[in-house]
C-alpha positions in Angstrom: -90.8 63.4 150.9 -92.2 59.9 151.3 -91.7 58.0 154.5 -89.8 54.7 154.4 -91.6 51.4 154.8 -90.2 50.9 158.3 -91.5 54.3 159.4 -95.0 53.5 158.1 -94.8 50.1 159.9 -93.8 52.0 163.1 -96.9 54.2 162.8 -99.1 51.1 162.2 -97.7 49.3 165.2 -98.2 52.4 167.4 -101.8 52.7 166.4 -102.4 48.9 166.8 -100.9 49.2 170.3 -103.3 52.1 170.9 -106.3 49.8 170.5 -107.1 50.7 166.9 -107.9 47.1 166.1 -109.8 47.3 162.8 -107.2 47.1 160.0 -109.2 49.2 157.5 -109.6 52.0 160.0 -106.0 51.7 161.1 -104.8 51.9 157.5 -106.7 55.1 157.0 -105.2 56.5 160.2 -101.7 55.4 159.2 -102.1 57.3 155.9 -103.4 60.4 157.7 -100.5 60.4 160.2 -97.9 59.6 157.5 -99.2 62.5 155.3 -99.1 64.9 158.2 -95.5 63.9 159.1 -94.5 64.2 155.4 -96.0 67.7 155.3 -94.0 68.7 158.3 -90.8 67.4 156.8 -91.6 69.1 153.5 -92.1 72.3 155.4 -88.4 72.1 156.5 -88.3 70.2 159.8 -85.0 68.3 159.7 -85.4 66.4 163.0 -85.3 62.6 163.1 -88.6 60.9 162.2 -89.2 59.7 165.7 -89.2 63.2 167.2 -91.5 64.5 164.5 -93.8 61.5 165.0 -93.8 62.0 168.8 -94.7 65.7 168.6 -97.3 65.0 166.0 -99.0 62.4 168.2 -98.8 64.6 171.3 -100.8 67.2 169.3 -103.2 64.8 167.5 -103.5 61.5 169.3 -106.6 62.3 171.3 -108.5 63.6 168.3 -107.4 60.6 166.1 -108.4 58.0 168.7 -111.7 59.9 169.4 -112.5 59.8 165.7 -111.7 56.1 165.7 -114.3 55.4 168.4 -117.0 57.2 166.6 
């Protein structure tokens, strides 16, 4: 399953608001987050995108942002 353009834009806006200011790094992170969410959906999670995204970020945000700062 592929995310819709609006969902990918939502991820990009979220990361931009989380101080991931460099577009090239943010694009890589957006791709990483989108792929992770798509995998969760493909594994059978039928919840709305927002709830899957929220849970994904609760589990992974600290690591993602830490990787960005390095």
